[in-house]
C-alpha positions, -999 to +999 in steps of 0.1 A: -560-618+527-592-601+514-597-584+548-567-569+548-570-557+513-606-546+519-598-524+548-566-506+529-587-499+499-613-484+527-589-463+545-567-449+516-580-452+483-594-423+468-593-431+431-618-456+407-585-476+400-561-492+417-530-510+402-514-542+414-477-550+409-472-588+400-441-606+396-459-640+394-448-651+427-472-662+456-473-628+475-481-607+444-503-633+427-523-636+459-526-598+463-542-598+430-567-621+435-575-604+469-575-570+451-599-582+423-621-597+449-624-567+470-622-541+442-651-555+427-672-550+459-661-514+460-666-508+423-630-502+414-610-510+384-580-532+387-549-528+364-521-553+365-487-543+360-459-569+355-423-561+350-401-580+332-364-573+343-349-593+314-325-606+339-331-644+335-335-666+306-375-671+298-381-640+319-405-627+288-425-661+295-429-659+332-443-624+324-467-636+301-478-662+325-485-640+352-504-616+329-527-647+319-532-656+356-543-618+360-565-618+331-582-652+342-585-635+381-608-606+365-583-575+364-597-549+341-564-544+325-532-562+324-496-547+311-463-563+309-438-537+310-399-545+302-371-526+318-330-526+317-315-531+349-285-513+356-267-486+376-245-487+411-256-506+441-255-543+432-282-562+411-307-562+441-305-523+445-304-517+407-334-542+401-357-524+429-350-490+412-354-502+378-389-517+390-402-488+409-392-464+379-413-486+356-439-491+376-444-454+386-444-443+350-468-467+339-494-464+370-529-447+361-528-411+368-539-407+407-538-445+412-523-465+438-500-491+432-502-521+454-472-543+462-470-577+474-448-568+507-457-590+537-448-591+574-417-615+566-406-589+541-408-561+568-388-582+594-361-590+568-360-549+560-356-543+595-327-566+600-309-551+570-311-516+586-299-529+618-270-546+598-259-514+581-263-490+612-283-468+588-305-452+614-342-452+627-354-442+594-342-473+579-350-496+609-387-480+605-388-505+575-417-500+549-449-481+554-483-493+544-490-462+527-461-443+509-478-426+476-480-440+450-471-473+468-496-492+488-487-526+508-520-541+523-499-572+534-476-559+560-496-576+588-497-606+566-473-636+569-458-651+538-470-686+545-506-673+544-501-660+510-491-694+497-518-709+517-540-683+495-526-696+461-532-730+470-571-721+480-572-705+447-557-728+425-533-703+415-496-718+404-471-693+415-436-688+399-407-698+420-380-672+414-347-690+413-331-660+428-350-665+462-329-696+467-294-682+459-275-672+490-252-646+473-283-626+480-285-611+513-325-614+517-318-648+508-296-658+538-316-635+561-347-655+549-334-690+553-303-685+579-306-656+601-341-655+609-347-691+616-318-690+637-332-659+656-367-677+659-348-706+676-327-688+698-355-664+711-383-691+712-401-679+683-422-643+675-392-626+662-405-615+628-437-602+646-413-584+669-392-567+643-428-557+625-439-541+656-405-522+660-409-507+626-444-493+633-432-479+669-405-459+649-426-451+622-451-433+648-419-415+666-407-403+629-438-391+622-438-368+651-401-355+647-404-349+610-435-329+615-415-308+641-387-305+616-411-293+590-420-267+614-386-256+621-376-257+585-405-229+575-391-208+602-354-209+593-360-209+556-348-176+539-356-180+501-332-207+488-310-205+522-314-215+556-306-192+583-281-204+609-292-186+639-325-202+638-314-237+641-284-231+666-303-239+699-321-269+680-311-303+693-285-321+667-310-350+663-341-327+651-315-302+633-303-330+610-338-338+601-344-303+587-311-304+569-323-336+555-357-322+545-339-289+532-313-308+512-338-331+495-360-303+487-330-286+471-325-318+448-295-332+468-302-370+468-282-402+483-276-386+516-261-404+542-257-403+580-223-388+574-233-363+551-259-353+574-235-350+604-209-329+586-238-305+574-251-303+611-214-294+619-216-263+601-243-250+626-236-268+658-196-271+654-189-240+633-152-230+632-147-214+597-147-246+581-150-246+541-175-262+519-188-294+523-188-315+491-222-334+488-235-360+462-243-348+427-215-322+424-229-299+453-213-279+480-230-268+510-216-235+520-218-212+553-215-175+546-228-144+562-251-166+589-267-188+560-263-221+546-262-222+507-263-249+481-239-243+452-238-266+420-204-272+410-194-264+373 
């Protein structure tokens, strides 16, 4: 654990402070302990950030217990942050959005926020992406560095974080949600992955994590090419159709995705991007394409243009 965190900080951290998100569970508690240990040798301050989602009875006490543990470990500063979980996408997605927004707002300026995702979490993420058919970007899973987020433990098994807590006499909180089969990740963790490990004779979690890493490398190359094409096709706020007409569709959709995201169009799906690509690769005079956020994508006079609906 300490080796993984020390390598991560030495490679990526450029600030004099690092933040650690801690729920009080074994993964984040062990991460906090390893971070305090490693940061002390690198001369870094450690800020502990605990998010209270207020979803379960006694959540405030759980957060305070986690805060006390971080103070005992030697964190420079510890804060408990309350948030409200609402919005579309189910309780897991809503809680994740609320947590990330709260952590981003509370993080010290310029500091990375370390998250306790492990190799097992990465394997679950890859399986979820496969099951949803949401493309290589989803199957590529979580990145080790995705500023302001840092994930030093993506090569560490969940069993190691539990063993670290035992070795350090840390008592982690056992989230009751982690045993409820109504959550997809719980069923993946307790039913699907064990079955795959049995059928494929082991090593499945590691293989899924390797797949994520390989796809991330491929995506980096393709995204780099897409950025170059976008720079060549950009015409002020518009996109020149002729500059993209002969580009392979898979690469062209990456250009469109980046351009639309930069224009403030969020929540794009594969169906949205394929329909947008049809305005270039299968143009037959079709009308405006409706996109999320009351946005229309229009082709006119050889250019693509984003219009905000009134």
